[in-house]
C-alpha positions as CSV (number, residue, x, y, z in Angstrom):
1,M,142.3,146.4,46.8
2,K,144.4,144.7,49.2
3,N,145.2,146.4,53.2
4,T,148.1,148.5,52.9
5,Q,150.2,150.0,55.9
6,D,150.9,153.6,56.7
7,K,154.4,154.0,56.9
8,N,154.2,155.8,60.2
9,A,151.2,153.6,61.6
10,T,149.2,150.5,61.3
11,V,146.5,151.7,59.4
12,K,143.3,148.8,58.6
13,Y,142.3,150.2,54.8
14,V,139.3,148.3,53.6
15,D,139.0,146.4,51.3
16,I,137.0,147.6,47.7
17,N,136.8,145.3,44.6
18,W,134.1,147.7,42.6
19,K,133.7,150.5,40.5
20,P,131.1,153.0,39.7
21,D,129.6,152.5,36.2
22,K,129.5,154.9,34.0
23,S,126.5,153.1,31.7
24,L,123.9,154.5,34.1
25,K,122.3,157.7,34.3
26,I,123.3,157.7,38.1
27,P,126.4,160.7,39.2
28,L,129.0,158.5,40.2
29,Y,129.8,160.2,43.1
30,S,126.2,158.8,44.2
31,Q,127.0,155.5,43.1
32,I,130.2,155.7,45.4
33,V,127.9,157.2,48.0
34,S,125.7,154.0,47.8
35,Y,128.4,151.6,47.5
36,F,130.1,152.8,50.8
37,S,126.8,153.6,52.9
38,E,125.4,149.8,51.9
39,K,129.0,148.5,53.3
40,I,129.1,150.5,56.5
41,E,125.4,149.3,57.0
42,K,126.1,145.6,56.4
43,G,128.7,145.4,58.6
44,D,131.6,144.6,56.3
45,W,133.2,147.5,57.4
46,I,133.3,148.6,60.6
47,T,134.6,151.3,62.8
48,G,138.0,152.4,63.1
49,Q,138.9,151.0,59.6
50,Y,139.8,153.8,57.1
51,I,139.2,154.3,53.5
52,P,142.4,155.2,51.1
53,P,143.3,158.1,50.4
54,Q,141.4,160.1,47.6
55,R,144.0,159.9,45.2
56,K,143.8,156.3,45.0
57,L,140.5,156.2,44.7
58,A,140.8,158.1,42.0
59,Q,142.7,156.1,40.5
60,M,141.1,152.9,41.4
61,F,137.2,154.2,40.3
62,E,139.0,156.0,37.4
63,V,137.2,159.0,38.3
64,N,137.9,162.5,38.5
65,R,138.9,163.3,42.0
66,S,136.6,166.2,42.3
67,T,134.0,163.2,42.3
68,V,135.3,161.5,45.2
69,W,136.2,164.9,47.0
70,E,131.9,164.8,46.5
71,A,131.7,161.8,47.6
72,M,133.5,161.9,50.7
73,Q,131.5,165.3,52.0
74,E,128.6,163.4,51.6
75,L,129.7,160.3,53.7
76,S,130.9,162.6,56.5
77,A,127.5,164.6,56.5
78,L,125.7,161.4,57.3
79,G,127.8,160.8,60.0
80,L,129.3,157.8,58.1
81,T,132.8,159.5,58.0
82,E,135.5,161.4,59.5
83,G,138.9,163.3,58.7
84,N,141.9,161.7,60.1
85,Y,144.9,163.9,59.5
86,G,147.4,162.1,58.2
87,K,145.9,158.9,57.7
88,G,143.0,159.2,55.4
89,T,139.4,159.0,55.9
90,M,138.0,156.7,59.3
91,I,134.3,154.9,59.1
92,V,132.6,156.3,62.0
93,N,129.6,154.0,62.0
94,D,128.3,154.8,65.9
95,T,126.8,158.4,64.5
96,W,125.4,156.0,61.5
97,E,123.4,153.2,64.0
98,M,121.6,156.5,65.7
99,L,120.7,158.0,62.5
100,I,118.5,155.1,60.9
101,S,116.1,153.0,62.8
102,N,116.9,149.5,61.4
103,S,120.8,150.2,62.5
104,S,123.3,147.4,61.5
105,L,124.9,145.5,64.3
106,N,128.1,146.9,65.4
107,W,130.4,143.7,65.0
108,H,133.6,146.1,65.6
109,S,132.6,145.6,69.9
110,Y,132.7,141.8,69.1
111,I,135.2,141.3,66.6
112,D,137.6,142.8,68.9
113,K,136.8,140.8,72.4
114,G,137.0,137.3,70.3
115,S,139.4,135.5,72.4
116,F,141.1,134.3,69.0
117,Y,143.5,136.8,68.3
118,A,144.2,138.1,64.8
119,N,147.3,137.6,62.8
120,L,150.4,140.0,62.3
121,D,149.7,142.7,60.4
122,H,152.7,141.1,58.3
123,V,150.9,138.0,58.5
124,Q,147.5,139.5,57.6
125,K,148.8,141.4,54.3
126,I,151.3,138.2,53.0
127,N,147.8,135.7,53.4
128,Q,145.9,138.4,51.4
129,L,148.3,139.7,48.4
130,E,150.0,135.7,48.1
131,Y,146.3,135.1,45.8
132,Q,147.3,138.6,43.2
133,K,147.7,138.4,39.9
134,D,151.9,139.4,38.7
135,I,152.6,139.1,42.6
136,I,156.3,137.7,43.0
137,R,156.0,135.3,46.1
138,L,159.7,135.0,47.4
139,G,158.4,134.2,51.0
140,T,156.1,131.5,50.5
141,G,156.1,128.2,52.5
142,E,154.8,126.2,50.1
143,I,156.1,124.2,47.0
144,S,155.0,124.9,43.4
145,S,152.5,123.1,41.8
146,E,154.3,121.8,39.3
147,L,156.4,120.1,42.2
148,I,153.3,117.9,43.2
149,P,152.4,114.8,41.9
150,A,149.0,115.9,40.5
151,K,148.5,113.0,37.9
152,E,149.8,110.3,39.9
153,L,148.1,111.1,42.9
154,S,144.6,111.2,40.5
155,S,146.3,107.9,38.8
156,L,146.1,106.3,42.4
157,M,142.4,107.4,43.6
158,S,141.3,106.6,40.3
159,K,141.9,102.7,40.6
160,I,140.1,102.9,44.1
161,P,137.0,100.8,43.6
162,A,133.8,103.3,44.3
163,K,132.6,101.1,47.1
164,D,135.9,101.4,49.5
165,L,135.8,105.2,49.1
166,A,135.9,106.3,52.4
167,L,132.7,108.9,52.6
168,S,131.4,108.6,56.2
169,Y,132.6,110.3,59.0
170,P,136.1,108.8,60.1
171,H,137.0,107.0,63.6
172,P,137.8,110.4,65.8
173,L,141.6,109.6,65.4
174,G,141.3,108.9,61.5
175,L,141.6,106.5,59.4
176,L,142.7,103.4,60.7
177,E,144.5,102.5,57.6
178,L,146.3,105.8,57.6
179,R,147.6,105.3,61.3
180,E,148.9,101.8,60.4
181,A,150.6,103.5,57.4
182,L,152.5,105.6,59.7
183,C,153.3,103.5,62.1
184,S,155.1,102.0,58.9
185,Y,156.6,105.4,58.0
186,L,157.8,106.2,61.2
187,E,158.9,103.8,62.3
188,K,161.5,103.1,59.1
189,E,161.9,107.0,58.2
190,K,162.0,108.2,62.1
191,G,163.0,105.7,64.0
192,I,159.9,106.7,66.3
193,I,157.7,103.0,67.3
194,T,154.3,104.0,68.7
195,D,150.8,102.3,67.9
196,P,148.0,103.5,65.7
197,S,146.2,104.4,69.4
198,C,149.2,106.8,69.5
199,I,148.8,108.6,66.5
200,M,145.4,111.4,65.6
201,I,145.0,112.9,62.5
202,T,145.0,116.1,62.0
203,S,144.0,118.8,59.0
204,G,147.2,120.4,59.1
205,A,150.1,120.7,61.0
206,L,148.6,123.8,62.0
207,Q,145.6,122.6,63.6
208,A,147.7,119.7,65.5
209,L,149.2,123.1,67.4
210,Q,146.1,124.6,67.7
211,L,144.4,121.5,69.2
212,I,147.2,121.2,71.4
213,S,147.5,124.5,72.9
214,V,143.7,124.3,73.5
215,C,143.8,120.6,75.0
216,I,146.7,120.3,76.9
217,V,148.0,123.3,77.8
218,P,146.5,125.5,80.4
219,P,145.8,129.0,80.1
220,H,148.5,131.6,81.6
221,S,151.3,128.9,80.8
222,S,155.2,129.6,79.8
223,A,155.7,128.3,76.3
224,Y,160.2,128.4,75.3
225,I,160.3,128.9,71.7
226,E,163.4,128.8,69.4
227,S,164.5,132.7,68.4
228,P,163.3,133.0,66.2
229,S,160.7,130.5,65.4
230,Y,157.8,130.2,62.7
231,I,155.3,129.5,65.6
232,K,156.0,133.4,66.4
233,S,154.5,134.3,63.2
234,L,151.0,132.7,64.7
235,N,149.1,133.2,67.5
236,V,147.6,129.9,68.4
237,F,149.1,129.6,71.6
238,Q,148.4,133.2,72.7
239,S,145.3,132.9,71.7
240,A,145.0,129.9,74.2
241,G,146.6,132.1,77.0
242,T,150.3,131.3,76.6
243,V,152.6,133.2,77.2
244,L,155.6,132.8,74.5
245,E,159.6,133.4,75.7
246,G,162.4,133.2,73.1
247,I,165.1,130.8,73.8
248,P,168.7,131.4,71.8
249,M,170.3,129.0,69.2
250,D,173.9,128.2,69.0
251,S,175.3,126.1,66.1
252,A,174.5,122.9,68.0
253,G,170.7,123.7,68.4
254,I,168.6,125.4,71.2
255,M,169.7,126.0,74.4
256,P,167.7,124.7,76.8
257,W,169.3,125.7,79.8
258,I,168.7,129.3,79.2
259,I,165.2,128.2,80.0
260,S,164.5,130.0,83.8
261,K,164.5,127.1,86.8
262,N,161.7,129.1,88.3
263,L,159.5,126.9,86.5
264,E,155.7,126.1,87.5
265,I,155.3,122.5,86.9
266,G,152.3,122.1,85.0
267,K,152.5,125.3,83.4
268,T,155.6,125.2,81.4
269,I,156.0,123.5,77.6
270,L,159.1,123.7,75.0
271,Y,158.2,124.1,71.2
272,T,160.8,123.0,69.1
273,I,161.7,122.4,65.5
274,P,165.3,120.6,65.6
275,T,165.6,119.3,62.4
276,L,165.4,122.3,59.6
277,Q,164.0,124.6,61.4
278,N,161.8,127.1,60.0
279,P,162.9,130.1,59.5
280,T,166.7,129.9,59.9
281,G,166.8,126.0,58.5
282,K,168.9,125.0,61.4
283,I,169.8,120.9,61.9
284,M,169.8,120.4,65.6
285,T,172.9,118.0,66.5
286,A,171.7,114.2,67.9
287,E,173.7,115.4,70.9
288,R,172.1,118.3,71.5
289,R,168.5,116.7,71.0
290,D,169.5,114.3,73.6
291,E,170.4,117.5,76.0
292,V,167.2,118.5,75.7
293,L,165.0,115.7,76.4
294,R,167.3,115.1,79.5
295,Y,167.2,118.7,80.6
296,C,162.8,118.3,80.2
297,R,162.5,115.7,81.9
298,A,164.3,116.6,84.5
299,N,161.8,119.3,84.7
300,R,159.2,117.6,84.0
301,I,158.9,119.9,80.8
302,P,156.6,118.5,77.7
303,I,158.2,118.7,74.3
304,I,156.3,120.3,71.5
305,E,158.7,118.3,68.3
306,D,157.4,120.0,65.1
307,D,158.8,118.0,61.8
308,V,156.8,119.0,59.5
309,L,160.2,120.0,57.2
310,G,162.0,116.7,58.6
311,D,162.0,114.6,55.2
312,L,163.2,117.5,53.3
313,W,166.9,116.5,53.8
314,Y,169.5,116.6,50.8
315,D,172.5,115.1,51.0
316,E,172.6,113.8,54.8
317,R,169.5,112.7,56.6
318,P,169.2,114.4,59.5
319,P,169.3,113.0,63.8
320,K,166.8,110.9,64.3
321,P,163.8,113.2,65.7
322,I,163.8,113.9,69.5
323,K,160.7,111.3,69.7
324,A,162.6,108.5,68.9
325,H,164.4,108.7,72.1
326,D,161.3,109.4,74.3
327,S,160.5,105.9,76.7
328,K,158.5,108.2,79.0
329,G,155.9,109.9,77.2
330,S,157.2,113.1,77.2
331,V,157.3,113.9,73.6
332,I,154.2,115.0,71.4
333,Y,155.4,115.0,67.3
334,V,153.6,116.3,65.2
335,G,154.0,116.0,61.3
336,S,152.3,117.0,57.7
337,C,152.4,116.1,54.3
338,S,151.7,119.7,53.4
339,K,155.7,120.6,53.1
340,T,156.3,117.7,50.7
341,L,153.4,115.9,49.4
342,S,150.4,118.9,48.5
343,P,149.4,121.5,51.2
344,G,145.9,121.1,49.7
345,L,145.3,117.7,50.8
346,R,144.9,119.3,54.3
347,V,146.3,115.8,56.4
348,G,148.7,116.3,59.5
349,W,149.2,114.3,62.5
350,I,150.2,113.4,66.3
351,V,151.6,111.4,67.9
352,G,151.9,111.2,72.0
353,P,150.3,109.2,75.1
354,E,146.9,107.5,74.2
355,S,145.2,109.2,77.0
356,V,146.7,112.6,75.3
357,I,145.8,111.8,72.0
358,Q,142.2,110.4,73.0
359,R,141.9,113.7,74.9
360,I,142.9,115.7,71.9
361,A,140.2,113.6,69.6
362,D,137.2,114.5,71.8
363,I,137.9,118.2,71.2
364,K,138.4,117.7,67.5
365,M,135.3,116.1,67.2
366,Q,133.8,118.9,68.7
367,M,135.3,121.4,66.2
368,D,134.7,119.5,62.3
369,Y,133.8,116.0,62.9
370,G,137.6,114.8,61.5
371,T,139.9,115.1,58.7
372,S,138.3,114.5,55.1
373,T,137.9,110.9,54.5
374,L,139.2,111.7,50.6
375,S,142.7,113.4,51.9
376,Q,143.0,110.5,54.4
377,Q,142.5,107.5,51.8
378,A,144.9,109.7,49.3
379,F,148.0,110.2,51.8
380,T,147.2,106.3,52.4
381,H,147.6,104.9,49.3
382,C,150.6,107.2,48.5
383,L,152.6,105.8,51.2
384,N,151.1,102.2,50.9
385,S,152.0,102.0,46.9
386,G,155.4,103.6,47.7
387,L,154.5,106.6,46.0
388,Y,155.2,109.1,48.7
389,E,158.6,107.5,48.8
390,K,159.4,108.3,45.4
391,H,158.6,111.1,45.1
392,L,160.2,112.5,48.2
393,I,163.4,111.6,46.3
394,K,162.3,113.3,43.2
395,L,161.4,116.5,45.7
396,R,164.8,116.9,47.4
397,K,166.4,116.5,43.8
398,E,164.4,119.6,42.6
399,L,164.9,121.2,45.6
400,K,168.5,121.1,45.8
401,K,168.7,122.2,41.9
402,R,166.6,125.3,42.9
403,R,168.6,125.5,46.4
404,D,172.2,125.9,43.9
405,F,170.2,128.0,41.5
406,T,169.6,130.8,44.5
407,L,172.6,130.5,46.1
408,D,174.4,131.7,42.5
409,I,171.9,134.5,42.8
410,L,172.9,135.4,45.9
411,N,176.5,134.9,45.9
412,E,176.6,137.3,42.7
413,Y,174.3,140.2,44.1
414,Y,174.0,139.9,47.7
415,S,177.6,139.2,48.8
416,D,177.5,143.1,49.7
417,L,174.3,143.3,51.2
418,A,173.6,139.8,53.2
419,V,175.2,137.2,54.4
420,W,173.1,133.2,54.9
421,D,174.4,129.7,55.7
422,K,174.0,127.4,52.8
423,P,170.8,125.1,53.6
424,E,170.6,121.2,54.1
425,G,167.6,121.1,53.3
426,S,164.1,122.4,53.0
427,Y,163.5,125.7,50.7
428,Y,163.8,128.3,52.9
429,V,167.3,130.8,53.0
430,W,167.7,132.7,56.3
431,L,169.1,135.8,54.9
432,K,170.7,138.6,57.2
433,L,171.2,142.3,55.9
434,K,174.6,143.8,56.7
435,G,173.1,147.0,56.7
436,N,171.2,148.8,59.7
437,I,167.9,149.2,57.5
438,S,164.3,148.4,58.3
439,T,162.9,145.3,57.1
440,K,159.7,146.7,57.3
441,K,160.2,149.5,54.8
442,I,162.2,147.0,52.6
443,F,158.3,145.0,52.8
444,E,156.7,148.1,51.8
445,T,159.1,149.5,49.2
446,A,159.2,146.1,47.6
447,L,154.9,145.3,47.5
448,K,155.2,148.5,45.1
449,E,157.4,146.6,43.3
450,N,154.9,143.8,43.1
451,L,157.4,141.9,44.8
452,L,156.5,139.9,48.5
453,I,158.7,138.8,51.2
454,N,159.0,137.7,54.7
455,P,160.5,140.0,56.8
456,G,162.7,138.5,59.9
457,E,160.6,140.2,62.4
458,M,158.1,138.1,61.9
459,Y,159.0,135.1,63.5
460,D,161.3,136.9,66.5
461,F,160.9,138.9,69.3
462,A,162.4,142.1,68.4
463,E,162.8,143.6,65.4
464,N,165.6,142.2,63.3
465,R,167.5,142.7,59.7
466,C,166.9,139.4,58.5
467,I,164.5,138.1,55.3
468,R,163.3,134.8,54.6
469,I,163.4,133.6,51.2
470,S,162.1,130.2,49.5
471,Y,162.9,128.7,46.5
472,A,160.1,126.5,45.9
473,Y,157.7,128.0,44.8
474,E,158.1,130.3,42.2
475,T,159.2,129.1,38.6
476,M,163.6,129.9,38.1
477,D,163.3,132.8,35.8
478,K,161.1,134.6,38.6
479,L,162.6,133.8,41.4
480,K,165.4,135.2,39.4
481,D,164.1,137.9,38.2
482,G,162.3,139.1,42.0
483,L,165.6,138.0,43.9
484,I,167.5,141.0,41.4
485,R,165.1,143.4,41.4
486,L,164.6,143.0,45.6
487,A,169.0,143.5,45.9
488,D,168.2,146.9,43.9
489,I,165.9,147.5,46.5
490,I,168.1,146.9,49.5
491,K,171.0,148.8,47.5
492,S,168.9,151.8,47.2
493,M,167.9,152.1,50.5
């Protein structure tokens, strides 16, 4: 069973993937008590977590509710749990630790004091439920397995002689062959002229952002971001002691002049997604990109440019990245093949001044001693063989087809419920609901129908009435079924 959430307050329920064995002579309630006791004693379940309601447990265990009640009474008598009216039964193993001589370590005190923040509750729940059987993922940020060129990748790798396979630790910056291939790709496709010594390979764009946050952003800094923004759904910057500040967008993109002029030099950065902004899909104009660069240079603000979706344009190539016009080394550029080729390869990259790259590489080596060499080699061959370019052409056509399919459904079933812009690329539609309705309630209600959505408040600084819909993951049939059922839920609310 996955985490669920009380409708009035956040409740951390334990995960249960177990049932009592009815073939044993041991009473069913005793089996439940033993299982719960063991999980608490080992520290798997900790103080403050909740056990699901008795009715739910009876359904899960396929037993009478009286059996569950008897087990709960025994657990309470042992000092393991106590009832909390309106929320259920809470674990209180502090008492248990005093009752047994070889008590379990109280991990709760350590977990709460860790420096890395937990994900938002919605994000944690989504991350867990995405792998649940029979659920329709209407917000997933990845392409379907049928859009990944698995056969071509396998064929490509099979042609590499065993003696040429990269099986040792890589260079701190990553395989030289990949960094050289990226130099050619970035110059041809992005207009970014750089050197292999100014590129570092990471385990996806997320690791790139984490490394940036801990390596070059001082604690107690301010990171200005678009509102809404993908980075708001994460805690990589906040965990490093950075405060996120939202900046609104107009039709041209983020409005940098709204940034406070009382800036502390050395403690302010700008994080932006100018091309196919996540979650809104906006594309910043060329003029606004120049304006952002000029403003940040004048105020000595480093720019973190996230371009992981930049290759997924459909009809018209977007303006060049801000980094392409950076002659002063004030932009750190982040890219990845996770959104375009395969999320499982876990290959991303950072482009920046050599001094910055060297600093980040030193920290990365302390973390994992380098990104998988096999993944790096696979992507190198994709770039050098032309497979990546051919794949992108095919992928754009397929995603455009899916976009049009999705827009037809929205036009038919959502015209009275929401407004949206036609995406020019990527795989998201940013739905803005018309009614005064809580996306939290939609999220919870949709879960009961095995529909998983990404509510807009994950990406913003305040509750909003938006939903990020993805058309890249599910099959056409499931996508249509899920969207029609979601429309019915919204109408009913």
